[in-house]
N, C-alpha and C positions, 0 to 999 in steps of 0.2 A: 315381251322383250325384256331382257335383263338390263338393269340400270348400272351404269358405271359411275362410281362416286369418287370424287377427288379428296384425298386425304393429305394434308400438309404435314410434313415431318420436321419442319425447321426447328421447333422448340426442343425436340429430343435428339434427332439425328444431326441436325446442324450444330447443336451444342456439343454433341459427342464427337462428331467427325472433324469439325473445323476448329473447335475451340477447346479441345481436350477436356470437355465437361467442366470447364471453369466459369461458365456463365453465372453471374451473380443473380440472386433471387429477384432483385428489383428489375434487372434487365429481362429476365424470363417473364415477369409479370407484364412489363411494358410491351414486349413482343406478343405475348398471348392475347392481350387486350386488343392490340392492333389487328392481329390475324382473326380475331373473333368477328370483326366487322366485314371481312372479305366475303364470307358466305360459303366457305368450304363445308363439305359434309362432316369432316372431323379433322382434329389436330392431334398428332401424336406428341404428347407432352411429357412422358414419364417412362421410366423403365430403362432397360439396357444398363449401360455403365453410369447413367446420370444419377441413379438411386444412391449407390454407395459413394460416388464422388462428392455429392453434396455434403455428406457427413465427413468424409475423409479429408477433403482438401479445402472445403469452404466453411466448415463448422456450421452447417445449416441443416435443418430437418427436411428430408424429402417429403415427409407426410404434410408438414406445414406448407411447403411449396405447392404441393398438389391441391390442398384445400384452398389456397389463395388463388391458384390458377382457375379453379372452378368459379370463384367469386368474380374474377375479372373477365371471364369468358363464358357467360351464361347461355349464349346462343349457339354454340358449336359443341358437337359431341367431342368428348375427350377420349383419347385412346392411349394405350401404353404398349410397350414391347415386353413380352414375357418369354423367358428362355426355357419354357417347359418346366421340367423337373428341377432345373437350376434356378428357377424363379428370376431374380435379378442378381444372383451371385455367381460363384465360380466353381460350384460343386453341386451334386445332387442333394436335395432336401427331402425329408420324410413327407409323406402325403398329408399328415395333419398340419404341418407347417405350410405346405403348399395351399391347402384349402383355406386356412386362416388368412394367409396373405391375400389370396384372391378375394375373399369375402371383404376384408378391410379395404382393399383397393377400390372395390365397387362402392362400398359405403362412403368412401372419402372422395368420390367424384368421377371415377373412371366409368365410361359408358361402353367402351369397346376394348377388348383385350386381344391384341395381335400376338398370337402364340406361335413359336417356331422352335424347331430343334435343328441345329446346324447340320446334322447328319440326316435330317428328314426321317428320323427313327420314331415311328408311331408310339412305341412303348415309352419314349421320353416325354410325350405330350398328351397321351391318352387321359391321364388323371386331371391334368390342367384343363383339358377340353371339358371334361364332365363337371368340374367345379365351376367353371365359367357359366355353363348352362344352368347348373343348380341355383346359382345366385342371379340368374336372369340378365346377364350382360350379353352384349353382342360378341360372339366368338368369331374372330377373324383368324382363320388358319393361314399361316404363311409358309410358303415353299421356299427353301433355300436353294437358289439356282446355281448350278455349276455345269461344266462341260467335261464329260469323260465318256469312255465307251459304255459305261453303265447308264449314264444319264441321258437317255434318248427322249424324244417327244412322248413315246408310249409310257416310259417310266413316269413322267410328270402327269400324264392323263390318268394313269392308275392311282397316283398319289392324290390327285384331285377327287377321284371317286371315293377313296378311303376317307378323306377329310369330310366329304359330304355325308358319308355313312355315320361318321362320328358327331355329326350335328353342326358343322361349320355354317355360320350365317353368311359369311363371305370368305373369299379366298384371294390371297394376293401372292405375288412373286417377289421375294427378296433377292434382288440381283446385286448383292453387296460388292461384287467386283466389276460391275458394269460390262458384262460380257455377253449378255443376251443379244441375239441378232434379230432384225426384223423378220427374217425367215422363220424363226422359232417363235 
């Protein structure tokens, strides 16, 4: 039987979606320490827009924040959101930069890399998948969910099979718009 694991996204997605990525380092560490006691399988604490916002708006180092989260949350696996070839930025980066970023991310405390492409384009995540596996982290492949004539249940089933072939350790659905129905 497959195991369903609960991953808390409050530190990264709550900060990004509810607080415009302006959560201060001390508040992040307090929250991460409290969530570490809950018993979640993992916490998503890094990536997405939180990476550059720490530098741009708060004059804080995202790398220092990650290392400090690891210290205050020793019992829970830490995960991050990676935008495939875009890493945590807003354009495509070369493979050597992608590989180095993934290696350093893992070395600095991330256990699970949740990787997605907003278009579900395999070519935009293929290299990221291989680097996550190369550096022995857990590869969580994320499907960006939407509704359209193209995005049928069969489309998503085929995508899951492709992710599995590429070595995904787990697969999740990113329903960013909150539109998935119980029937699907």
